[in-house]
N, C-alpha and C positions, 0 to 999 in steps of 0.2 A: 467174819472178816477179822483178820488179826489187827490189833492196834499198832500204830507206828511207834517204834521205840523212842523214848525221849532223847533229844539231842543233848549229849553230855559234854560237848565242847563248849568252852566259855565263849560268850558273845564277843565279837570284835570290838575292842575298845574304841570309843569315839576320840580321835586325836584332839578335838577342841575342848574336851572336858577332862577332868581328873586333876590330881595335885600337880603334875608336871606339865600341864598343857601350855602354860605361859613360857616355860623354859624351852619346850619343843618349838613353839612358834617363834620365839626370839632366835633360837639357834638356826632354824630354817631361813629366817630373814637375813641373818648374818652371813650364812653360807652363800645365799643368793647374791647379796651385796658384794661379796668378795671378788666377784668377776670384775668389778671396777678397778681392782688393783692392777689389772693388765693395761688400763688406759695410759698410764705414764710410759709403759713399754712401747706402745704404738706411737706416742708422741716422740720418744727417743728415736724410733725408726724413721719418722718424718724428718727429724734433724739430720740423721745419717744420710737420708736421700738428698738433703740440701748440700751436704759435703760432696756427694757424687756429682751433683749438677756443677758445682764449682770445679771439681776435678775434670769433668768433661770439657768445660769451657776453656780451662788452662791447656789441656791437650789439643783441643781444636785450634786455639790461638798459636800454639807451637807448630802445628801442622801448616798453618798459613804462613808463619814466619819462614819456615824451611822449604816451602813448596817448590821453589826453583832450584834447590840445591840437594835434594835427596833422591834416592833411587826409587823405582817403582815398588820394589820389595819392602823398603822402609815405609812408603806411603801405605801399602797394604797392611803392614804390621800395625801402623798407627791407627788406621781405620778399623781394623779388627779390635784394637784396644778400645776405641770409641764404642763399637758395637757391644763389646763386653760390658762397658759401663751402662749402656742403655738396657741390656738384658738384666743386669743386676738391679737397676732401678725398677724395671718391670716386676721382678721378683719381689722387691720391697713393697710395691703397690699391692700385689696379690696378698702378701702377708698382712699389710696394714689394713686394707679395706676388707678383705675376706676374713681375716682373723677377728677384727673388731665386730663385723656383722655376725659372725658365727658364735663368738664367745662372750662378747660384752653387751652390745645393744644394737638394735636395728638402726639403719641409717635413714630409713623412710625416704627413699629416692623414687618411689613409684611415679611413673610417667615423666621422670626427669630426662631431658634429651641427652645428657652426657652419661647416664648410667651404663656401666660396662655390661655387655651382654651376659657374661658369665656370672654376674652377681645375682641374677634372678634365681639361679638354681644352685647356689653355693651351699655346701655343707662341709663337714670336716673331711669326709672321704674325697669329695671332688677337689677340695683345696689341697690335700696331700698329693693327689695325682698331678694337679697343675704345677705345684711346687717342684715335684720330681721331674716333670717335663722341662720346666725352666732350668733346673740344675743341669739337665742333659744338654740343653742349648748352650749354657755358659761353659760347660766342660768341652763341648764341641769347638767353641771359639778358641779356648785355650789350646786344645789339641791342634787345631788348624794353624795357630800361631807357632806352635812348636814344630810342626811339619815344614812350615815355610822357612823356619830358621834352624832346620835339623842339623845342618853342618856345624852349628855352634852349641848344640845341646848333646850332652852325653847320652849314649844309647840306653843306659839303664833308667835315666829320667824319662825318656820317651816310653819305655816299657811300663814304668809305673803309671804314667799319665793314661796310657791306653787301658791298663788294668783298672784304674779308678773310674775311667769313663764307662767301661763295660759293667762295672759294679753299679754305677748310677742307672744304666740302661736296665739291668736285671732287676734292680730295686723298683724302678718305675713300673716295669712290667708286672712285678709281683703285686704292687699296690693297685694297679689298674685291674688286675684279675680279682684281687680280694674285694675291691669296691664293686665290681660287676656282680660277683657272687652275692655279696651282702645286699646289694640293691635288688637283685632278682628274687632273693629270699624274702626280703621285706615286702615286695610287691605281691608275692604269692601267698603271703599271710602266715608264713612259718616262722 
């Protein structure tokens, strides 16, 4: 019976030993802690959302003030503007909550009655698709406002808005397909 040849490859070094073990450990901890640099960004988005709430309330107040003196088209345009603000606020919530949960730290909301349904299965891919879908919704509202007011909007502006909207739709579709492929590949173990 032939003897097995000796293994000539050097043994895998133990990362916890050796002259640079402390440096590697410190570098790893620093890199891991760097995720907290994003926390002020999320706090800034929370402040921006406060500005949107203020803007919404001002626009709603103006709508009530003018309620008896404006046309139905103007009411519709104002309401679409309010819906636009709400959709942007929803987008901000998805970025703030989903981004913080995905990239900074767990929120530990298990069994909390107000936990959003989507948060239980959020990851970077799901978050991208949700954000792209929200952008399509916002773009749709802008496009609808443009179509309602089409007589006052240059035709090339309408064309650009439609092109941008279709770009958002194509991008969201590409993201969804990519996420589906990567999810099915991960499940199959490849």
